[in-house]
C-alpha positions as CSV (number, residue, x, y, z in Angstrom):
1,M,108.6,72.1,97.7
2,A,112.2,72.2,98.6
3,N,113.4,70.5,101.8
4,F,115.4,72.9,104.0
5,K,117.2,71.9,107.1
6,I,117.5,74.8,109.6
7,T,120.6,74.7,111.6
8,D,120.4,78.2,113.0
9,K,116.9,78.7,114.4
10,K,117.5,82.5,114.4
11,I,117.4,82.7,110.6
12,I,113.6,82.5,110.2
13,P,112.7,85.2,112.9
14,E,115.4,87.5,111.5
15,F,114.0,87.0,108.0
16,V,110.4,87.6,109.1
17,G,111.6,90.6,111.1
18,S,113.4,92.1,108.1
19,V,110.4,91.6,105.9
20,M,108.2,93.3,108.5
21,K,110.6,96.2,108.7
22,A,110.6,96.5,104.9
23,I,106.8,96.5,104.9
24,A,106.6,99.1,107.6
25,R,108.8,101.5,105.7
26,R,107.4,103.7,103.0
27,G,110.0,102.7,100.5
28,A,108.8,99.1,100.7
29,S,106.0,99.5,98.1
30,K,107.9,97.4,95.6
31,T,108.4,94.6,98.1
32,I,104.7,94.7,99.1
33,K,103.6,94.5,95.4
34,K,105.9,91.6,94.8
35,L,104.6,89.8,97.9
36,E,101.0,90.4,97.0
37,Q,101.6,88.8,93.6
38,D,102.8,85.6,95.2
39,P,99.8,83.2,95.2
40,V,100.8,81.5,98.5
41,I,101.3,84.8,100.3
42,K,98.2,86.3,98.7
43,K,96.1,83.4,100.0
44,S,97.7,83.8,103.5
45,I,96.9,87.6,103.4
46,D,93.3,86.8,102.5
47,N,93.0,84.2,105.3
48,I,94.4,86.8,107.8
49,K,91.9,89.4,106.6
50,K,89.0,86.9,107.0
51,I,90.2,85.9,110.5
52,D,90.4,89.6,111.4
53,R,86.9,90.3,110.2
54,D,85.6,87.2,112.1
55,L,87.4,88.3,115.2
56,Q,86.0,91.9,115.0
57,D,82.5,90.6,114.4
58,Y,82.9,88.3,117.5
59,I,84.1,91.1,119.7
60,T,81.3,93.4,118.6
61,K,78.7,90.7,119.1
62,K,80.1,89.6,122.5
63,S,80.4,93.2,123.6
64,K,76.7,93.8,122.9
65,E,75.6,90.6,124.7
66,D,77.8,90.8,127.8
67,K,78.6,94.1,129.4
68,E,80.9,92.6,132.0
69,W,83.0,91.0,129.2
70,K,83.1,94.3,127.3
71,N,84.4,96.1,130.5
72,R,87.1,93.4,130.9
73,F,88.0,93.6,127.2
74,D,88.2,97.4,127.3
75,N,90.4,97.3,130.4
76,T,92.7,94.8,128.8
77,V,93.0,96.9,125.7
78,D,93.8,100.0,127.8
79,A,96.4,98.0,129.8
80,L,98.1,96.9,126.6
81,K,98.1,100.5,125.2
82,N,99.9,101.6,128.4
83,L,102.8,99.1,128.1
């Protein structure tokens, strides 16, 4: 792996932001296909999907077990939607 020295710390967030914008646009299908072919990114995407499934399972299980927690969680989700 190459060693890079970052002198301008804004470069990485700008790059990530531009990649996210490209993914969000419909014309980014070529970019998405290229990213999905990269083994490192593919592994990261798989990890993100697994974490998402685990989190959804946890939220569902916790919501069934603890009604007070579910009410607080729902209120938090509503508050975030209204921002």
